[in-house]
C-alpha positions in Angstrom: 0.2 0.1 0.1 1.4 3.7 -0.6 1.8 6.2 1.7 -0.6 8.4 -0.4 -3.1 5.7 0.7 -1.5 5.0 4.3 -2.9 8.7 5.1 -6.2 8.5 4.2 -8.3 9.3 7.3 -8.2 11.0 10.0 -5.9 10.8 13.0 -6.1 11.6 17.0 -3.4 13.6 18.8 -1.5 11.8 21.0 1.6 14.3 21.6 2.9 17.6 20.7 6.7 18.3 22.0 9.1 21.0 20.5 12.5 20.5 20.4 15.1 23.1 20.6 17.2 23.1 18.5 20.0 24.7 21.2 19.5 21.8 23.2 17.4 23.1 26.0 14.6 21.3 27.6 11.6 20.4 25.6 8.6 21.6 25.8 4.9 21.1 25.2 3.3 24.1 23.3 -0.5 23.6 23.9 -0.2 22.0 27.2 1.3 18.1 27.7 -3.1 17.2 27.1 -3.1 18.9 23.5 -5.7 17.7 21.4 -5.9 17.6 17.8 -7.2 16.0 14.4 -5.5 15.6 11.6 -7.4 14.3 8.4 -6.2 13.0 4.9 -9.2 12.9 2.2 -9.0 10.9 -0.9 -8.8 14.2 -3.4 -5.8 15.4 -1.7 -7.1 18.0 1.1 -5.9 17.7 4.5 -6.7 19.8 7.7 -4.7 19.8 11.0 -6.7 21.4 14.4 -4.9 21.2 17.3 -6.0 23.0 21.0 -4.7 23.7 24.4 -6.1 22.6 27.1 -8.6 24.4 29.1 -9.2 26.5 26.4 -11.8 29.6 28.4 -15.2 30.9 26.3 -15.8 34.0 25.5 -17.5 35.9 28.2 -20.0 37.0 25.4 -21.2 34.2 24.1 -20.6 36.1 20.4 -17.1 34.9 18.3 -17.5 38.2 17.0 -17.6 40.1 19.9 -15.2 39.5 22.3 -12.6 41.0 24.2 -9.5 41.6 22.8 -7.6 39.4 25.8 -10.1 36.7 24.7 -8.8 36.7 20.9 -5.3 36.5 22.2 -6.1 33.2 24.5 -7.9 32.0 22.1 -5.1 32.4 19.2 -2.1 31.6 21.8 -4.1 28.1 21.5 -5.4 26.9 19.0 -3.3 25.7 15.6 -5.5 25.3 12.4 -4.8 25.0 8.5 -5.9 23.4 5.6 -5.4 22.8 1.9 -3.5 20.4 -0.5 -1.3 17.4 0.0 1.6 16.0 -2.0 3.2 12.4 -1.4 6.1 11.6 -3.1 6.1 8.3 -3.4 9.9 7.5 -4.2 11.1 9.6 -1.5 8.6 8.7 1.0 8.0 12.7 1.4 4.7 14.7 2.2 4.0 18.3 1.9 1.1 20.2 3.2 0.0 23.5 1.5 -1.6 26.2 3.8 -4.2 27.4 1.6 -6.3 28.5 4.9 -4.4 29.2 8.4 -4.8 30.8 11.8 -1.9 31.8 11.2 -1.3 34.4 8.5 2.5 34.0 7.5 1.4 30.4 6.4 -1.3 30.7 4.0 0.6 30.3 0.5 3.3 27.6 1.8 4.0 24.3 1.0 6.0 23.0 3.9 7.6 19.5 3.7 6.9 16.9 6.9 8.9 14.3 8.4 6.5 11.0 8.0 6.5 8.2 9.8 4.5 5.4 9.6 3.7 2.3 12.1 0.6 0.5 11.6 -2.1 3.1 13.4 0.4 5.4 14.3 1.4 8.8 12.5 4.3 10.6 13.4 5.0 13.5 11.4 7.5 16.5 11.7 8.7 19.5 10.0 11.8 19.0 7.9 12.7 21.8 9.1 13.5 24.0 12.9 10.6 26.3 13.2 10.4 29.0 15.1 8.4 28.5 18.4 7.6 30.9 21.6 10.7 32.3 20.6 12.7 29.4 19.9 14.5 27.6 16.7 12.5 23.4 17.0 12.0 20.9 15.2 8.1 19.8 16.1 7.4 16.5 17.1 3.2 14.7 16.4 2.6 11.6 17.2 -1.2 10.5 16.2 -3.2 7.7 16.1 -5.9 6.1 13.0 -9.3 8.0 14.8 -11.4 4.6 14.8 -14.3 4.2 12.4 -17.8 5.0 12.9 
């Protein structure tokens, strides 16, 4: 079975840790109990949604009428992007295209991912370091295949 075929479906986040390239202590940018879903569709699209633990509700209950502090906290505790995905079967490389993203700097980018699949466990990370909380890091995300309904 091809890498592309193995990716198709929904995956639940098990772990998301940042490993600084300066050998300082690893950290969990969304907390140790972050949750998330990443999905790969047969027609070549993907979506990743990750959120921190214990996110606070807006006081107004209105998404478009939050306080500046609520919007800051909302953005600091959520990662979201979607777009097409591409697999090079020969090199076993995966690329995510950011058509939409909560982080505007990513819109239009194509980012390579290091991918490792072992049964129902998917390990993903960037092919090169990224900035996170002021440090240059390598992200390590571990996902497990979501059970079919």
